[in-house]
VEXSEMI-475042 format. One record per residue (C-alpha): residue in one letter; x, y negated, z. Coordinates in steps of 0.25 Angstrom, whole numbers. Layout:
N
ATOM mardo     X     Y     Z
ATOM     a     X     Y     Z
...
REM end
This chain:
394
ATOM mardo     X     Y     Z
ATOM     m  -495  -720   -92
ATOM     n  -490  -706   -90
ATOM     t  -499  -701   -79
ATOM     a  -492  -688   -79
ATOM     f  -479  -695   -75
ATOM     v  -486  -704   -64
ATOM     t  -492  -692   -57
ATOM     s  -480  -683   -58
ATOM     a  -479  -681   -43
ATOM     r  -470  -669   -39
ATOM     p  -477  -656   -41
ATOM     e  -476  -653   -25
ATOM     v  -484  -666   -23
ATOM     a  -494  -664   -34
ATOM     a  -497  -650   -28
ATOM     l  -500  -655   -14
ATOM     r  -514  -653    -9
ATOM     s  -522  -666    -7
ATOM     s  -529  -667     7
ATOM     k  -543  -661     5
ATOM     i  -546  -667    18
ATOM     r  -544  -681    13
ATOM     e  -551  -677     0
ATOM     v  -563  -675     8
ATOM     a  -562  -687    17
ATOM     n  -557  -697     7
ATOM     a  -570  -696    -1
ATOM     a  -578  -700    12
ATOM     l  -569  -708    20
ATOM     g  -577  -721    24
ATOM     r  -591  -715    23
ATOM     p  -598  -718    36
ATOM     d  -607  -706    34
ATOM     v  -596  -696    35
ATOM     l  -592  -689    48
ATOM     p  -577  -686    45
ATOM     f  -571  -674    52
ATOM     w  -560  -671    41
ATOM     f  -548  -678    47
ATOM     g  -540  -673    59
ATOM     e  -542  -685    68
ATOM     p  -551  -689    80
ATOM     d  -561  -699    78
ATOM     e  -557  -708    90
ATOM     p  -546  -719    89
ATOM     t  -532  -719    94
ATOM     p  -532  -722   109
ATOM     e  -531  -737   112
ATOM     h  -518  -737   120
ATOM     v  -511  -731   107
ATOM     r  -518  -742    98
ATOM     r  -513  -753   108
ATOM     a  -499  -748   108
ATOM     a  -498  -749    93
ATOM     s  -505  -763    93
ATOM     a  -495  -768   104
ATOM     a  -483  -762    95
ATOM     l  -488  -770    84
ATOM     d  -490  -783    92
ATOM     a  -475  -780    96
ATOM     r  -471  -780    81
ATOM     q  -467  -766    81
ATOM     t  -469  -766    66
ATOM     f  -455  -763    61
ATOM     y  -448  -750    58
ATOM     a  -445  -741    69
ATOM     q  -435  -729    71
ATOM     t  -437  -719    61
ATOM     l  -438  -707    71
ATOM     g  -448  -716    79
ATOM     v  -447  -726    90
ATOM     p  -439  -720   102
ATOM     a  -451  -723   112
ATOM     l  -460  -714   104
ATOM     r  -450  -703   101
ATOM     e  -448  -703   116
ATOM     a  -463  -703   119
ATOM     i  -465  -691   109
ATOM     v  -453  -683   116
ATOM     a  -459  -686   130
ATOM     y  -473  -681   125
ATOM     l  -467  -668   118
ATOM     a  -459  -665   130
ATOM     k  -471  -664   139
ATOM     l  -477  -654   130
ATOM     h  -465  -646   125
ATOM     g  -453  -649   134
ATOM     a  -441  -657   132
ATOM     m  -438  -664   119
ATOM     t  -429  -674   114
ATOM     i  -431  -687   105
ATOM     d  -421  -682    95
ATOM     s  -432  -672    91
ATOM     v  -443  -682    88
ATOM     a  -447  -692    77
ATOM     v  -459  -700    75
ATOM     t  -466  -699    62
ATOM     s  -477  -707    55
ATOM     s  -487  -697    57
ATOM     g  -487  -682    60
ATOM     t  -489  -679    45
ATOM     a  -476  -687    43
ATOM     a  -469  -678    54
ATOM     l  -474  -665    47
ATOM     m  -469  -671    33
ATOM     h  -455  -675    39
ATOM     a  -454  -661    45
ATOM     v  -457  -654    31
ATOM     q  -448  -664    24
ATOM     a  -437  -661    33
ATOM     l  -438  -646    31
ATOM     v  -444  -642    18
ATOM     g  -440  -643     3
ATOM     p  -443  -637   -10
ATOM     g  -445  -622   -10
ATOM     d  -446  -621     5
ATOM     r  -456  -611    11
ATOM     v  -466  -617    22
ATOM     v  -476  -609    29
ATOM     a  -489  -615    35
ATOM     v  -500  -610    44
ATOM     t  -513  -614    37
ATOM     p  -524  -619    37
ATOM     l  -516  -632    39
ATOM     w  -517  -647    38
ATOM     p  -514  -649    23
ATOM     n  -503  -659    24
ATOM     l  -494  -649    31
ATOM     v  -495  -639    21
ATOM     e  -492  -649     9
ATOM     m  -480  -656    15
ATOM     p  -470  -645    12
ATOM     k  -476  -644    -2
ATOM     v  -472  -659    -4
ATOM     l  -458  -655    -2
ATOM     g  -458  -643   -12
ATOM     a  -460  -632    -1
ATOM     s  -470  -620    -2
ATOM     v  -480  -618     9
ATOM     v  -484  -604    13
ATOM     t  -497  -603    22
ATOM     v  -501  -594    33
ATOM     p  -516  -595    36
ATOM     l  -522  -595    49
ATOM     a  -534  -585    51
ATOM     f  -548  -590    54
ATOM     a  -555  -582    65
ATOM     p  -566  -585    75
ATOM     g  -557  -584    87
ATOM     g  -548  -595    80
ATOM     w  -538  -597    69
ATOM     q  -527  -587    70
ATOM     l  -512  -586    64
ATOM     d  -507  -573    59
ATOM     l  -493  -575    66
ATOM     q  -487  -564    59
ATOM     r  -492  -569    45
ATOM     l  -485  -582    48
ATOM     l  -472  -576    53
ATOM     d  -472  -568    40
ATOM     a  -473  -580    32
ATOM     l  -462  -587    39
ATOM     t  -451  -580    31
ATOM     p  -436  -584    31
ATOM     a  -439  -592    18
ATOM     t  -448  -601    26
ATOM     r  -443  -615    29
ATOM     v  -455  -621    38
ATOM     l  -467  -616    45
ATOM     l  -478  -627    46
ATOM     l  -488  -625    58
ATOM     n  -499  -634    63
ATOM     a  -504  -629    76
ATOM     p  -514  -633    82
ATOM     n  -518  -632    67
ATOM     n  -526  -642    58
ATOM     p  -536  -637    54
ATOM     t  -539  -624    62
ATOM     g  -534  -628    76
ATOM     w  -526  -615    77
ATOM     t  -514  -616    87
ATOM     l  -501  -608    88
ATOM     s  -499  -600   101
ATOM     r  -486  -601   108
ATOM     a  -483  -586   105
ATOM     q  -485  -589    90
ATOM     q  -476  -601    91
ATOM     r  -465  -593    97
ATOM     e  -466  -582    86
ATOM     i  -466  -593    75
ATOM     l  -454  -600    81
ATOM     a  -446  -588    83
ATOM     h  -449  -583    69
ATOM     c  -445  -597    63
ATOM     r  -433  -598    71
ATOM     e  -428  -585    66
ATOM     r  -430  -589    51
ATOM     g  -426  -603    52
ATOM     i  -440  -608    49
ATOM     w  -445  -622    53
ATOM     i  -458  -624    60
ATOM     v  -465  -637    58
ATOM     s  -476  -639    68
ATOM     d  -487  -649    66
ATOM     d  -491  -652    80
ATOM     v  -501  -663    78
ATOM     y  -512  -655    85
ATOM     q  -503  -651    97
ATOM     r  -511  -658   107
ATOM     i  -525  -656   101
ATOM     h  -525  -643   108
ATOM     y  -536  -637   117
ATOM     d  -529  -626   124
ATOM     g  -519  -634   131
ATOM     a  -512  -648   131
ATOM     c  -504  -644   119
ATOM     a  -504  -634   108
ATOM     p  -491  -624   108
ATOM     s  -480  -631   101
ATOM     f  -467  -626    95
ATOM     l  -460  -637   103
ATOM     d  -463  -629   115
ATOM     i  -455  -617   111
ATOM     a  -445  -623   100
ATOM     a  -430  -626   103
ATOM     p  -425  -640    99
ATOM     d  -418  -634    87
ATOM     d  -429  -625    82
ATOM     r  -434  -627    68
ATOM     v  -447  -633    74
ATOM     i  -453  -647    70
ATOM     s  -466  -652    77
ATOM     c  -474  -663    70
ATOM     n  -484  -671    78
ATOM     s  -493  -683    77
ATOM     f  -500  -693    86
ATOM     s  -512  -692    77
ATOM     k  -521  -682    84
ATOM     a  -518  -681    99
ATOM     w  -517  -696   100
ATOM     l  -528  -700    90
ATOM     m  -518  -707    81
ATOM     t  -521  -701    67
ATOM     g  -520  -715    60
ATOM     w  -507  -719    67
ATOM     r  -498  -709    59
ATOM     l  -488  -706    70
ATOM     g  -481  -693    73
ATOM     w  -468  -686    77
ATOM     i  -460  -674    74
ATOM     v  -451  -665    83
ATOM     v  -439  -659    76
ATOM     p  -426  -652    80
ATOM     p  -416  -664    83
ATOM     a  -407  -660    71
ATOM     l  -419  -663    62
ATOM     l  -423  -676    67
ATOM     p  -413  -685    59
ATOM     e  -419  -678    46
ATOM     i  -433  -681    51
ATOM     g  -429  -696    53
ATOM     k  -424  -696    38
ATOM     l  -438  -692    34
ATOM     i  -445  -702    42
ATOM     e  -436  -713    37
ATOM     y  -438  -709    22
ATOM     s  -453  -708    24
ATOM     t  -459  -717    34
ATOM     t  -447  -724    40
ATOM     c  -454  -724    54
ATOM     a  -467  -723    61
ATOM     p  -472  -738    64
ATOM     p  -468  -742    77
ATOM     f  -481  -748    82
ATOM     i  -487  -734    79
ATOM     q  -476  -727    87
ATOM     a  -480  -737    98
ATOM     a  -494  -731    97
ATOM     g  -487  -717    98
ATOM     i  -480  -720   111
ATOM     a  -493  -725   117
ATOM     a  -500  -712   113
ATOM     l  -490  -703   119
ATOM     q  -490  -712   132
ATOM     r  -504  -709   135
ATOM     g  -506  -697   125
ATOM     e  -511  -687   135
ATOM     e  -524  -694   138
ATOM     t  -527  -696   124
ATOM     i  -524  -681   120
ATOM     d  -532  -676   132
ATOM     r  -544  -684   128
ATOM     t  -543  -681   113
ATOM     v  -541  -666   115
ATOM     g  -553  -666   125
ATOM     h  -562  -673   115
ATOM     l  -557  -663   104
ATOM     r  -560  -651   112
ATOM     v  -574  -655   114
ATOM     s  -576  -659   100
ATOM     r  -570  -645    95
ATOM     d  -579  -637   104
ATOM     h  -591  -645   100
ATOM     l  -588  -644    85
ATOM     q  -585  -629    87
ATOM     a  -599  -627    93
ATOM     r  -606  -635    83
ATOM     l  -600  -628    71
ATOM     a  -602  -614    77
ATOM     t  -617  -616    75
ATOM     v  -616  -620    60
ATOM     p  -620  -609    50
ATOM     g  -608  -605    41
ATOM     v  -597  -611    50
ATOM     e  -586  -601    55
ATOM     l  -577  -606    67
ATOM     a  -565  -601    74
ATOM     e  -564  -603    89
ATOM     p  -560  -618    92
ATOM     s  -546  -620    90
ATOM     p  -536  -624   101
ATOM     g  -530  -636    94
ATOM     a  -532  -647    84
ATOM     m  -545  -654    81
ATOM     y  -552  -646    70
ATOM     t  -562  -635    68
ATOM     f  -559  -628    55
ATOM     f  -571  -619    52
ATOM     r  -576  -610    41
ATOM     l  -589  -613    33
ATOM     r  -594  -600    28
ATOM     g  -595  -600    12
ATOM     l  -586  -612    11
ATOM     a  -578  -611    -2
ATOM     d  -573  -625    -4
ATOM     s  -570  -633     8
ATOM     l  -566  -645     1
ATOM     a  -579  -646    -8
ATOM     y  -587  -643     5
ATOM     c  -581  -654    13
ATOM     r  -583  -664     1
ATOM     a  -597  -660     1
ATOM     l  -598  -661    16
ATOM     v  -594  -675    16
ATOM     e  -602  -680     4
ATOM     e  -615  -673     8
ATOM     s  -615  -672    23
ATOM     g  -605  -683    28
ATOM     l  -596  -673    35
ATOM     g  -581  -674    33
ATOM     l  -573  -661    36
ATOM     a  -560  -656    31
ATOM     p  -560  -645    20
ATOM     g  -553  -632    24
ATOM     i  -545  -631    11
ATOM     a  -538  -644    15
ATOM     f  -530  -635    25
ATOM     g  -526  -625    14
ATOM     p  -532  -613     7
ATOM     d  -534  -606    21
ATOM     g  -543  -617    25
ATOM     e  -553  -615    14
ATOM     g  -567  -612    19
ATOM     y  -565  -620    31
ATOM     l  -568  -635    36
ATOM     r  -560  -643    46
ATOM     w  -568  -652    56
ATOM     c  -560  -661    64
ATOM     y  -568  -662    77
ATOM     a  -560  -674    83
ATOM     s  -574  -681    84
ATOM     s  -585  -683    94
ATOM     t  -595  -672    96
ATOM     a  -606  -681    90
ATOM     r  -599  -682    77
ATOM     l  -596  -668    77
ATOM     d  -611  -664    79
ATOM     e  -614  -673    67
ATOM     g  -604  -667    59
ATOM     v  -609  -653    61
ATOM     r  -623  -657    58
ATOM     r  -618  -662    45
ATOM     l  -611  -649    42
ATOM     v  -623  -641    45
ATOM     r  -632  -650    36
ATOM     h  -621  -648    25
ATOM     i  -621  -633    27
ATOM     e  -636  -632    26
ATOM     t  -637  -640    13
ATOM     r  -625  -636     5
ATOM     p  -619  -623     1
ATOM     r  -604  -620     6
ATOM     a  -599  -613    -6
ATOM     h  -592  -625   -13
REM end
């Protein structure tokens, strides 16, 4: 067999980074002695009323194809939900997708082609940086700066990077992994700059409701006109505790919606109707779930911050206003991937390596604090033991 022929994927695909988070986790999944804080998901299950809605839909035999853009009842529920947060919106701007990840991929597919220039603010969830590369685009990164007072964006540096040759700006705020969040003033400057140059803004808003300084993080949907080149991608995964359901949505200018429909048709066809029923139930009683979840996360965030502040060699920024992560620096850490592998193997503690979020993340570790304070305490104890028994210069 000619193995060179069998493995001859397109160069763009062969060059993609594999997930360093999965690389650490896959080696230890299923080990009962490991405390896993590597993935971005809470450790509590989806609310019962959401699970019951899906079960009832299955009992009602909702197992056939649904509308490509989503069942009307869910699209209308999403529009009503968004209207309460951002003002009037119409159903011809909204499509249901099979996960927030799919929403982002469809946005990138609709806008980006070979040779296009894409700008992203990093450190950043690796999937979002790699998606444009699948399509042959190049990605230019603008790094956030670590400071004790919190992660900061050099806005002028970002604006300088957004040249007329730029096709798309990718933003995730609140940000995974740092929790950094754009201010309203920064959003206005970015939107005005992109309008003038015809640049699309693709905003990953999955952590929009995991926000500790108000009910919702500032959104471009608050300030964009219906025909602005702004796309918002969202997911039921985080705020509604539905990571495994793989359900999301996308908000686009109405003129772009038919093109999004084509991309959905040619990839997943539609989101499963019984899962869409769960999405409707989540939105109907969503605020109580979100309030409880954010309340728990705030306690866990502050608890972990206080505990890590006592660990020798750990350097922390002030608690972030959004998301569910502490992204901290470990003094002397040269290879975060090797360190996380050793941390799992030798101490049973699962963290995400900073290098997973790009070169700007090297030297850092990401800890998802969506867990009980007792589990966080045990995790810190394991980290301290590991630091005391093993050098960090990997």
